[in-house]
C-alpha positions as CSV (number, residue, x, y, z in Angstrom):
1,M,0.1,-0.2,0.1
2,S,1.1,3.8,-0.4
3,N,4.3,4.8,1.7
4,R,1.9,7.7,3.5
5,M,-0.2,5.0,5.1
6,T,0.8,4.5,8.8
7,L,1.1,1.2,9.8
8,A,0.3,0.2,13.5
9,V,2.8,-1.5,15.5
10,L,2.4,-5.1,15.6
11,A,0.4,-5.9,18.8
12,A,1.4,-8.6,21.2
13,S,-0.6,-11.6,20.4
14,S,-1.2,-15.1,21.2
15,I,0.4,-16.5,17.9
16,I,0.0,-20.2,17.5
17,A,2.7,-21.3,19.6
18,G,2.2,-18.8,22.2
19,P,2.6,-14.9,22.6
20,V,4.7,-13.1,20.0
21,A,6.5,-10.0,21.0
22,A,5.7,-6.5,19.4
23,N,7.2,-6.1,16.0
24,T,8.7,-9.5,16.0
25,V,9.0,-10.9,12.5
26,E,10.5,-14.3,11.3
27,L,11.1,-14.7,8.0
28,G,12.5,-18.4,8.3
29,P,15.0,-19.5,5.4
30,R,12.8,-18.9,2.1
31,P,14.3,-15.3,1.5
32,F,17.7,-16.6,1.7
33,Y,16.9,-19.5,-0.6
34,L,15.6,-17.3,-3.1
35,I,18.7,-14.8,-2.9
36,D,20.9,-18.0,-3.2
37,R,19.4,-18.7,-6.5
38,M,19.7,-15.3,-8.2
39,E,22.1,-14.5,-10.8
40,E,25.2,-12.6,-9.7
41,G,24.7,-8.6,-9.8
42,A,24.1,-5.7,-7.9
43,L,20.4,-6.8,-6.8
44,K,21.6,-10.0,-5.5
45,D,24.6,-8.1,-3.6
46,K,22.1,-5.5,-2.0
47,L,19.6,-8.3,-0.8
48,A,22.4,-10.6,0.6
49,S,23.9,-7.4,2.6
50,C,20.5,-7.2,4.6
51,E,20.6,-10.6,5.8
52,G,21.4,-9.5,9.4
53,M,19.1,-6.7,9.4
54,E,16.3,-6.4,11.9
55,M,13.0,-6.8,10.2
56,R,9.8,-4.9,10.8
57,P,6.4,-5.5,9.6
58,S,5.8,-3.4,6.3
59,A,2.6,-2.3,4.7
60,F,4.3,-2.8,1.3
61,S,3.9,-6.5,2.3
62,I,0.4,-7.9,1.6
63,A,-0.7,-11.3,2.9
64,H,-2.8,-13.1,0.1
65,R,-5.2,-15.1,2.0
66,G,-2.8,-15.3,4.7
67,A,0.4,-17.8,4.0
68,P,-1.2,-20.2,1.7
69,L,1.9,-21.5,0.3
70,M,2.2,-23.7,3.4
71,F,-1.0,-23.1,5.3
72,P,-4.7,-23.6,4.7
73,E,-5.9,-20.2,3.2
74,H,-8.1,-17.9,4.9
75,T,-7.9,-19.6,8.2
76,V,-6.5,-18.4,11.8
77,E,-3.1,-20.3,11.4
78,S,-2.4,-18.8,7.9
79,N,-2.9,-15.4,8.9
80,R,-1.0,-15.5,12.2
81,A,1.8,-17.1,10.0
82,A,1.7,-14.1,7.8
83,A,1.6,-11.7,10.4
84,R,4.9,-13.6,12.0
85,M,6.3,-12.9,8.4
86,G,5.8,-9.1,8.8
87,A,2.9,-8.6,6.5
88,G,1.4,-5.3,7.4
89,V,-1.8,-5.7,5.3
90,M,-4.2,-8.9,5.6
91,E,-6.8,-10.1,3.2
92,C,-10.1,-11.8,3.8
93,D,-11.9,-12.6,0.8
94,V,-15.4,-12.1,1.4
95,A,-18.4,-14.5,0.5
96,F,-21.9,-15.0,2.1
97,T,-23.8,-17.9,3.6
98,A,-27.2,-19.3,3.3
99,D,-28.4,-17.1,6.0
100,K,-26.4,-13.9,4.7
101,Q,-23.6,-13.9,7.1
102,L,-20.1,-12.8,5.7
103,V,-17.2,-15.4,5.8
104,C,-13.6,-15.6,4.5
105,R,-13.5,-17.7,1.6
106,H,-11.6,-17.1,-1.9
107,A,-14.8,-17.8,-3.8
108,Q,-18.4,-18.5,-2.7
109,N,-18.1,-21.9,-4.3
110,D,-14.8,-23.3,-3.2
111,L,-15.8,-25.2,0.0
112,H,-15.2,-28.6,-1.7
113,T,-11.5,-27.7,-2.3
114,T,-10.6,-25.6,0.8
115,T,-12.5,-27.4,3.5
116,N,-13.2,-30.6,4.7
117,I,-16.9,-30.5,3.8
118,L,-16.8,-33.7,1.4
119,A,-16.0,-35.5,4.3
120,T,-19.1,-34.3,6.4
121,D,-22.8,-34.8,6.5
122,L,-23.0,-31.2,4.9
123,A,-21.9,-32.8,1.5
124,A,-25.4,-33.5,1.0
125,K,-26.3,-30.0,0.9
126,C,-23.9,-29.1,-1.8
127,T,-25.3,-27.8,-5.1
128,T,-23.3,-30.6,-6.7
129,P,-22.6,-33.2,-4.4
130,F,-19.6,-35.5,-5.4
131,S,-19.7,-37.7,-8.2
132,P,-16.5,-39.7,-9.3
133,A,-14.7,-39.2,-12.6
134,A,-15.6,-42.0,-15.0
135,D,-15.6,-43.0,-18.7
136,G,-13.3,-40.2,-19.5
137,A,-15.3,-37.5,-17.5
138,E,-13.7,-35.9,-14.9
139,A,-15.0,-35.8,-11.0
140,A,-17.9,-33.3,-10.5
141,V,-18.7,-31.5,-7.4
142,E,-19.5,-27.9,-6.0
143,C,-19.9,-26.6,-2.7
144,R,-21.0,-23.0,-1.9
145,T,-20.9,-21.1,1.3
146,S,-24.5,-20.2,0.4
147,D,-25.5,-23.8,0.6
148,I,-25.1,-23.8,4.5
149,T,-25.8,-21.6,7.1
150,L,-23.3,-19.9,9.4
151,A,-23.6,-22.3,12.2
152,E,-23.2,-25.1,9.8
153,Y,-20.1,-23.3,8.2
154,E,-18.4,-22.9,11.6
155,T,-18.2,-26.7,12.1
156,L,-15.9,-27.1,8.9
157,I,-12.1,-27.0,9.1
158,G,-9.8,-25.8,6.6
159,K,-7.4,-27.6,4.3
160,M,-4.9,-26.9,1.4
161,D,-6.9,-25.6,-1.5
162,A,-6.7,-28.7,-3.9
163,G,-8.9,-31.3,-5.7
164,N,-8.2,-34.4,-7.9
165,P,-10.6,-33.9,-11.1
166,Q,-9.6,-37.7,-11.6
167,A,-10.7,-39.0,-8.3
168,T,-12.9,-42.1,-8.2
169,T,-13.3,-41.5,-4.4
170,V,-14.0,-38.5,-2.0
171,E,-10.7,-39.2,-0.2
172,D,-8.7,-39.2,-3.5
173,Y,-10.4,-36.0,-4.2
174,M,-9.4,-34.0,-1.1
175,N,-6.0,-35.5,-1.1
176,A,-4.5,-33.5,-4.1
177,T,-2.0,-31.0,-2.7
178,A,0.4,-29.6,-5.2
179,P,3.7,-31.1,-4.5
180,W,5.4,-27.8,-4.1
181,R,3.1,-27.1,-1.2
182,T,2.3,-29.0,2.1
183,D,-0.1,-30.6,4.2
184,L,2.5,-30.3,7.1
185,Y,0.4,-27.3,8.7
186,S,-3.0,-28.4,7.7
187,A,-2.9,-32.0,9.2
188,M,-4.7,-31.0,12.6
189,G,-7.0,-28.9,10.1
190,G,-7.2,-24.8,9.8
191,T,-9.5,-22.7,11.9
192,L,-12.1,-20.8,9.7
193,M,-13.2,-17.4,10.2
194,T,-15.9,-15.0,9.7
195,H,-15.4,-11.6,8.1
196,A,-15.9,-10.3,11.5
197,Q,-13.7,-12.7,13.3
198,S,-11.0,-11.8,10.6
199,I,-11.3,-8.0,11.5
200,A,-11.0,-8.4,15.3
201,L,-7.8,-10.8,14.5
202,F,-6.0,-8.4,11.9
203,D,-6.9,-5.5,14.6
204,E,-5.3,-7.5,17.3
205,M,-2.2,-7.9,15.1
206,G,-1.9,-4.2,14.4
207,A,-2.6,-4.7,10.5
208,Q,-4.3,-3.1,8.1
209,F,-7.3,-4.6,6.2
210,T,-8.1,-5.5,2.4
211,P,-11.2,-7.3,2.2
212,E,-12.2,-8.4,-1.4
213,L,-15.9,-8.9,-2.1
214,K,-16.5,-12.0,-4.2
215,D,-18.9,-12.3,-7.0
216,P,-21.5,-14.8,-6.1
217,A,-22.0,-18.0,-7.7
218,V,-25.5,-17.6,-7.0
219,E,-27.9,-15.3,-9.2
220,M,-28.5,-11.8,-7.2
221,P,-30.5,-10.9,-5.7
222,F,-30.4,-13.6,-3.5
223,D,-33.5,-14.3,-1.4
224,G,-33.8,-10.4,-1.8
225,Y,-30.2,-9.8,-0.9
226,T,-28.8,-7.2,-3.4
227,M,-25.6,-6.9,-4.5
228,D,-25.5,-3.2,-3.0
229,D,-26.8,-5.0,0.4
230,Y,-23.6,-7.2,0.1
231,A,-21.3,-4.7,-0.4
232,H,-22.8,-2.4,2.3
233,Q,-22.7,-5.2,4.6
234,L,-18.9,-5.8,4.3
235,I,-18.0,-1.9,5.1
236,E,-20.6,-2.0,8.0
237,E,-18.9,-4.6,9.8
238,Y,-15.9,-2.6,10.0
239,R,-18.0,0.4,11.4
240,A,-19.2,-1.9,13.7
241,A,-15.7,-2.8,14.9
242,G,-14.9,0.8,15.2
243,I,-12.1,0.4,12.7
244,E,-10.9,3.7,11.0
245,P,-11.5,4.0,7.3
246,S,-7.8,5.1,6.9
247,R,-7.0,1.4,7.4
248,V,-9.3,-0.5,5.2
249,W,-8.6,-1.1,1.5
250,P,-11.9,-2.8,0.1
251,Q,-11.3,-4.5,-3.3
252,S,-13.3,-5.9,-5.9
253,F,-13.1,-7.2,-9.5
254,N,-16.7,-5.7,-9.8
255,E,-16.5,-2.2,-11.1
256,D,-19.8,-1.6,-10.0
257,V,-18.9,-2.5,-6.5
258,V,-16.1,-0.2,-6.3
259,K,-18.3,2.5,-7.8
260,Y,-20.8,2.0,-5.2
261,W,-18.3,2.2,-2.5
262,I,-17.2,5.3,-3.7
263,E,-20.4,6.8,-4.4
264,N,-22.1,5.5,-0.7
265,E,-19.6,4.6,1.7
266,G,-17.8,7.9,2.4
267,D,-14.0,7.7,3.4
268,F,-13.9,4.0,2.9
269,G,-14.7,4.4,-0.7
270,Q,-11.6,6.6,-1.2
271,Q,-9.4,3.6,-0.5
272,A,-11.5,1.1,-2.9
273,V,-9.2,-1.1,-5.0
274,F,-10.4,-2.0,-8.3
275,L,-8.9,-5.4,-9.2
276,V,-8.1,-6.5,-12.9
277,E,-6.7,-9.3,-14.7
278,W,-4.9,-10.4,-17.7
279,T,-7.5,-11.7,-20.3
280,D,-7.5,-13.5,-23.6
281,G,-6.1,-11.0,-26.2
282,F,-4.4,-8.7,-23.9
283,D,-0.9,-7.4,-24.6
284,E,0.8,-5.3,-22.0
285,Q,2.5,-3.3,-24.7
286,D,-0.5,-2.5,-26.9
287,P,-3.1,0.0,-25.9
288,A,-5.8,-1.3,-28.1
289,T,-6.1,-4.5,-26.0
290,W,-6.6,-2.9,-22.8
291,L,-10.0,-3.0,-21.2
292,Q,-9.5,-0.2,-18.6
293,D,-9.9,3.4,-19.5
294,F,-7.4,5.0,-17.0
295,A,-8.7,8.6,-17.2
296,A,-12.4,7.6,-16.7
297,L,-11.5,5.3,-13.8
298,K,-9.9,8.2,-12.2
299,A,-12.7,10.8,-13.1
300,E,-15.1,8.2,-11.3
301,G,-13.1,8.6,-8.1
302,V,-11.1,5.1,-8.3
303,N,-7.6,5.9,-6.7
304,Y,-6.2,2.4,-6.7
305,L,-6.1,-0.3,-9.5
306,A,-4.6,-3.6,-8.8
307,P,-3.7,-5.5,-12.0
308,S,-2.2,-9.1,-12.1
309,I,1.7,-9.1,-12.2
310,N,1.6,-10.1,-15.7
311,M,-0.1,-6.9,-17.0
312,L,2.9,-4.8,-15.4
313,V,5.8,-6.2,-16.4
314,T,7.2,-7.1,-20.0
315,V,10.5,-8.0,-21.7
316,E,12.7,-5.5,-23.5
317,D,16.3,-6.4,-24.5
318,G,16.3,-9.6,-22.7
319,E,15.2,-7.6,-19.3
320,I,12.2,-7.6,-17.2
321,V,10.9,-3.8,-17.3
322,A,7.7,-2.0,-16.5
323,S,5.3,-2.5,-19.1
324,A,3.3,0.2,-21.1
325,Y,0.1,-0.6,-19.2
326,A,1.9,0.1,-16.0
327,K,3.2,3.3,-17.2
328,A,-0.1,4.6,-18.5
329,A,-2.0,3.7,-15.5
330,K,0.7,5.5,-13.3
331,E,0.5,8.5,-15.7
332,A,-3.2,9.0,-15.0
333,G,-2.7,9.1,-11.5
334,L,-3.7,5.8,-10.4
335,N,-2.0,4.0,-7.5
336,L,-1.0,0.5,-8.6
337,I,-1.0,-2.7,-6.3
338,A,0.2,-6.3,-7.7
339,W,-0.6,-9.8,-7.3
340,T,0.6,-12.4,-6.6
341,L,3.8,-13.0,-6.5
342,E,4.6,-16.2,-4.9
343,R,1.5,-18.3,-6.3
344,S,3.1,-20.0,-9.2
345,G,5.1,-22.4,-7.2
346,P,9.0,-23.2,-8.5
347,L,9.7,-20.8,-11.4
348,N,11.9,-23.1,-13.5
349,N,9.2,-23.6,-15.9
350,G,8.7,-20.0,-16.8
351,G,6.4,-18.9,-13.9
352,G,2.9,-19.6,-15.6
353,W,0.0,-17.5,-15.8
354,Y,1.2,-14.8,-13.5
355,Y,4.5,-14.3,-15.4
356,E,2.6,-14.6,-18.9
357,S,4.2,-11.6,-20.3
358,V,7.9,-12.5,-19.1
359,N,7.7,-16.3,-19.3
360,E,10.8,-16.2,-21.7
361,V,13.3,-14.8,-19.2
362,I,11.8,-16.7,-16.1
363,D,13.7,-20.0,-15.4
364,N,14.7,-20.0,-11.6
365,D,13.0,-19.2,-8.2
366,G,15.4,-16.3,-7.9
367,D,13.4,-14.4,-10.4
368,Y,10.9,-13.9,-7.6
369,F,13.0,-10.9,-6.3
370,T,13.9,-9.7,-9.8
371,V,10.1,-9.4,-10.8
372,L,9.5,-7.7,-7.0
373,D,12.3,-5.3,-7.9
374,V,10.9,-4.2,-11.1
375,L,7.5,-3.9,-9.7
376,A,8.9,-1.7,-6.8
377,Q,11.6,0.4,-8.4
378,D,10.3,0.4,-12.2
379,V,6.5,0.1,-11.8
380,G,6.3,1.9,-8.4
381,V,3.6,-0.3,-6.9
382,E,2.1,0.6,-3.4
383,G,2.2,-2.8,-2.3
384,V,2.6,-6.6,-3.4
385,F,0.4,-9.6,-2.6
386,S,2.3,-12.9,-1.9
387,D,1.2,-16.1,-0.7
388,W,4.3,-16.3,1.6
389,P,4.7,-12.9,2.7
390,A,8.3,-13.3,4.5
391,T,9.9,-12.6,0.9
392,V,8.2,-9.4,0.2
393,T,8.7,-8.2,3.8
394,Y,12.5,-8.9,3.3
395,Y,12.5,-6.9,0.2
396,A,10.9,-3.9,1.7
397,N,13.1,-3.6,4.8
398,C,16.1,-4.2,2.6
399,M,15.0,-1.2,0.4
400,G,13.3,1.1,3.1
401,I,10.0,0.8,1.7
402,G,6.3,0.5,2.7
403,S,6.9,0.9,6.5
């Protein structure tokens, strides 16, 4: 987020293994693992020089669903891990239950991959109960937060986000964690959260908030519940908790929702974030392929744009640099936020979708820091989402940004 943002000191709190001292940041080995794999040069030297530096929480480091590289996403455990790593901004993706209560899930219809619902009696309530793969067809299943009540939701436990489409049993479907992630921290299950509970937890940890309102899988209105009701309820839960608008960065891919916040939610709307992503036909260097009118967004009161990383970087003369898209958005006066740094796993295969525009020069995990440096120094982003916030925290502290 913006360098002008004030980050409350990370409060003492009862982290998983016990209390954590104020400002304690525990990076673990990953930042150094990535630095070791970087090509020799000035950036590697600079990052290596900060190895003994005392690290502090940074608002530049945004936890994407907590720390889901290793912890079940949107759980208490995942977010406490992210706080330990110095994430200064925390995310709750907001979905709603059958009784219109707000909960933290990446999508309204992902309970079958992110929780144990298929192993419970609640599986019978799923929109599409599990049916096994057969005769060349993949397994079919869809479980929505709106299929169950809040009380029922609170009986579930979180697991690593994964599902095996070739599974012939529920057990095989659920046991599908990617090999570059781990089930080590989900063996005992993750503690799910309501949106209100996430507010209390993040506040306790002294972090700022970036809730994302998810487009529903159900047709709206839902039992009389409109998109405006949904968007207002999200903001109202911050008011009820006494959270200052300056600490909240509500975000959505739905431009109408962002406009609703700007027009109806006072100061909370001034920091609304419009999320956008790479689509088929997009070229980060060709304005004719861009779907966003930056000047129009700015005129409508949008101050923050959050494109996927592949929209913000490109390759010129064999080097990763800021894209024309990024430069044009900045020139229009939009603040940029990037997502999601460590979502792709190992980068020896070109980095996948998140690095679509620079795949040709991505070939090892050290490139995470190379891309991060371009985002920070050349693009000038306000913050970076990551599945393992320690990496961004280390960079931010070393470079003296985002505190």
